[in-house]
VOKEGU-554830 format. One record per residue (C-alpha): residue in three letters; x, z, y. Coordinates in steps of 0.001 Angstrom, whole numbers, plus 500000, padded with zeros to 6 digits. Last residue first. Layout:
VOKEGU-554830
alaXZY
...
end
This chain:
VOKEGU-554830
leu117370311807080816
phe114373311820078483
glu114099314248075576
asp113006312930072182
ala116334313585070473
gly116420317166071705
gly113458318238073822
gly110940320567072264
gly107290320050071497
leu104342319152073705
met105398317187076761
ile103848317995080135
glu102095316191082997
gly101491313003081004
ser097696313164081299
asp097376313610077529
ala099972316404077628
leu098076318252080370
arg094852317959078372
arg096619319063075193
ala098050322154076902
val094692323097078439
ser093010322757075043
leu095811324853073521
ile095026327597076047
glu091360327609075031
lys092398327563071371
gln094493330693071934
ala091554332441073602
thr089241331599070691
glu091874332746068174
val092272336099069943
asp088499336583070095
ala088173335802066364
val090936338315065576
arg088839341011067239
ile090621343170069788
pro092035346684069463
gly092825348379072786
met094616346840075724
ala096873349236077636
glu100077347695076299
leu098794344187076962
asp097738345091080507
asp101136346671081220
arg102954343568079986
leu100639341405082114
met101391343472085223
glu105143343241084606
ala104965339479084101
ala102956339011087304
arg105434341129089296
ser108499339378087915
ser106978335967088678
met105994334084085591
asn107970331688083387
ala110023334401081690
phe106843336292080760
met105512333254078870
lys108786332830076978
glu108810336549076195
arg105343336323074682
leu106380333302072616
gly109330335206071162
glu107194338266070423
glu104778336237068301
ala101250336019069658
gly098154338064068772
lys097760339949072050
leu099189336883073784
ala095884335046073363
lys093805337932074713
gln095921338251077872
leu096075334505078412
ala092291334191078109
glu091752336971080666
gln094257335442083090
pro092500332063083122
val094865329198082190
asp095524326304084575
arg098655327574086338
leu099982328995083058
ile099942325535081475
ala102009324021084289
gln104513326886084053
ile104809326400080295
gly105489322684080820
arg108241323372083347
asp109791325890080970
asp109972323458078044
val107430323548075212
asp108870324709071869
ala107398328232072142
leu104028326530072593
asn104286325756068876
asp102974329278068155
phe099559328166069421
val099187325300066965
phe099902321593067341
met098984319384064408
leu100700316012064072
asp103397317171061646
gln100763319034059625
ile098720315822059307
gln101784313906058086
ser102626316564055490
ala099052316699054219
met098975312904053884
asp102208312949051865
glu100925315689049564
asp097718313828048718
asn095094315581046596
gln096734318991046142
glu098092318903049686
ile094596318058050988
gln093275321091049101
glu095782323437050725
met095106321911054134
leu091367322428053712
ala091744326104052812
ala094220326745055634
glu091984325081058240
met088906326931056997
thr090627330299057284
lys092380329474060558
asp089210328556062424
met088952324830063026
tyr089973323305066367
asn093419322116065281
met091771320605062202
ile089924318126064407
asp093116317087066208
ala094964316641062901
ala092218314403061488
ala092187312307064671
lys095986312007064557
leu095903310881060909
gly093477308049061614
gly090047307811063201
ile089004305126065649
lys089875301467066203
ala086666299530066778
ala085321296383065149
gln082741294505067182
ala079307294112065667
gly076829295409068211
ser073480297131068231
gln071759298862071125
gly070525302435071182
ala066919303632070820
phe068170307244070523
gln067455308423066984
lys066203305276065270
glu068656303143067208
met071484305503066239
ile070787304994062555
glu070638301216062946
asn073808301325065019
leu075649303160062242
glu074697300487059726
lys075843297768062116
leu079076299643062763
ala079753299824059031
ala079093296104058614
pro081261295284061648
gln084331297044060190
val085631300284061627
glu089405300274061944
glu091991302906061097
leu090404305457058781
thr092856307150056402
ala092934310516058188
ile089186310403058836
arg088528309907055107
met090772312873054291
val088912315041056812
leu085580313862055365
asp086482314689051756
leu087688318157052745
ala084456318811054664
asp082454317727051599
arg084323320169049347
glu083958322963051910
ala080189322457052172
phe079252321088055583
gln078050323051058636
thr081619324062059496
leu082362320335059808
ile080168320125062914
glu082283322768064663
ala085461320792063966
ser083766317607065182
gln082881319276068492
glu086453320448069051
pro087859317051068048
glu085666315183070597
leu083349312700068890
tyr084357309256067611
ser086136310318064431
leu083243312601063459
val080734309754063873
ile082838307258061926
thr083414309721059082
gln079725310644058827
ile078840306954058551
gln081383306448055756
pro080156309649054093
his076676308069053762
glu074009309975055681
asn072355313189054516
leu074187315532056893
ile074286313047059788
ile071347314300061867
ser071593317939060731
ala075285317982061630
val074516316613065100
gln072014319432065642
arg074510322024064441
pro077131320615066808
asp074756321040069800
met074148317692071422
trp075762316108074473
lys078419314238072521
leu075707312806070242
ala074351310724073136
glu077716308966073402
leu077377307941069750
gly074147306132070530
arg075835304276073364
ser078890303386071311
ala077989300007069831
gly080642297996071621
gly083934299409072879
ser081886301002075631
ile083474299247078588
ile084500295885077172
gln081894295553074408
asp079035296760076597
val080287294481079380
leu080137291450077081
asn076538292056076014
asn075458292746079589
ala077254289637080853
lys075650287242078387
asp072123288424079218
glu072661288870082979
gly074217285531083850
leu077798284495083276
ala079596284575086640
ala077311286748088769
val076587289044085826
leu080323289234085133
ala081102290342088703
asn078279292895088741
arg079367294467085432
val083056294550086345
phe082347296140089750
asp079933298678088253
glu082567299710085695
ser085282299792088374
gly083531302518090377
met086900303979091256
gly089683301833089801
ile091374301180093124
ser090479303982095550
thr094135304814096109
tyr095880308007095044
gln098435310338096629
gln095912311391099281
ile093889313018096503
glu096603315626095936
glu096948316748099541
ile093159316810099966
phe092742318921096823
ser095375321423097953
ser093683321756101344
his090256322332099800
val091663324921097370
ala093449326689100245
ala090260326668102331
val088369328354099487
arg091110330963099128
glu091161331705102875
gln087374331875103103
ser087518334704100586
leu085816334362097234
asp083511337248096384
thr081946335615093322
leu082703332815090864
ser080717333301087636
thr077999330670088093
met080367327885089125
ala082827328794086358
gln080129328496083703
gly079082325126085089
val082686323918085145
lys083123324864081486
gln079832323320080330
val080255320143082359
gln083791319738081014
lys082551320131077449
pro079905317440078025
glu082367314955079600
leu082236314519083352
his080974311475085294
arg077509312891086066
ile079180316020087435
ile080412313971090398
ser077008312616091443
ala075455316051090809
ala077902317638093263
asp076950315056095897
gln073231315732095424
glu073628319514095393
thr075614319360098641
leu079316320050098326
ser081380323248098609
leu080106324463095239
leu081679321366093682
leu085073322117095233
ile084901325753094144
ala084008324727090577
ala086948322313090453
lys089246325144091550
glu087779327357088825
ile088384324686086176
gly091991324232087330
ser092555327972087012
leu092688330318090000
thr095632332714089829
gly096362332837093552
glu094895329987095585
ala096094331762098725
asn099665331929097468
glu099677328265096465
asn098219327253099831
glu100892329215101696
ala103592327489099645
met102165324098100637
end
C-alpha cells in the first residue's frame, strides 16, 4: 500500500479518475461518464486532456489503489434505478409504474430541471430572467450551488438579494408552483409534469450559493440581508464555510483535502491565505513537500486576486465533497467531536 501511495505521488482524485477512464475503451469510459454530474464531467474531461508523460508505474499504482478500494464494496445499489423501474413495471404495468418511478427516483417533475444542469449559467439566466421570482427561486435551489451563484451574477443586485432571501426561506415547493415550473420546462425541453411537493431550498441552500459568489457580491448581498433580516443573515453566515475556516478542520481532514487538491491550486490559494492557515497546511505535509511549497510561494510573483479566489473555491469544493461523503468534518471539534 505504501508503495502505491509513493507511486501515485501528488495526483488528485480527479486526475486518478481520469487515468482510470483513459485506461478503458471509449465505450466503457462513456458508460461511466454518463453517470457523472455536469461539473464532474468538465473537470474529469480537462484532466484527461492535460495528463501527459505518465509512467507505467504511476498508472499501475492508480489501478492497484482503485482495485483495493472497490473490493470494500458490494454490487448492491448499482443499477438500482433500472431494477426498481423493471420491478414496478412487472407489478403495476408500464403507465402506473413510470409515473411512480419518476416520483421515487427524480422526486417528481425534475427532468426539465436536470437539463438545466448541463447548460451554461448565462443561458439558464436568460431562460428564467423574465419568469416569476417563485419560479426563479425553485430553479436556483435545485441546481448546484456553484452554478446558481454564476446565474445570480446575471441578475441586478437588488433582484439577486431578493432571490437569495427567498431561497433561504423556501422549505417545500407546493404542487401549484411545480405545475407552473413544469409548464415552463415542457416548453423548453418537452419534460413531463408532476404535482408532488419537493423539499428544496432553505438557509443551507442560500449559504451554499453564497459560498460560490465572488467576495464583492457576497459582501454586498450579506450587508443587505442584514438590513432586511438580521436573524436570517446570522443563520446564513453560520452555515457558510469560507477558505479561512479550513484552519478549524482537524489534521486528518486537512490531510484528506491535500491528497485531492492539485498542487498548482494549493499554491495559488495559499498565496492569499492567513499565516496560521498556511502553517497548518505545512504541518500536515511531509517536511520535503512543505519546504518545496514554501520555496514556491516565496518565488511566486504577484498574482491576481481573482485567481487566488478561484483556487480557494476549488479547494473548498474538495472539502465540501469530502464532508458530504463523511470522510471529513468541517469545523473544529469541541462539543461536536465524537469519542
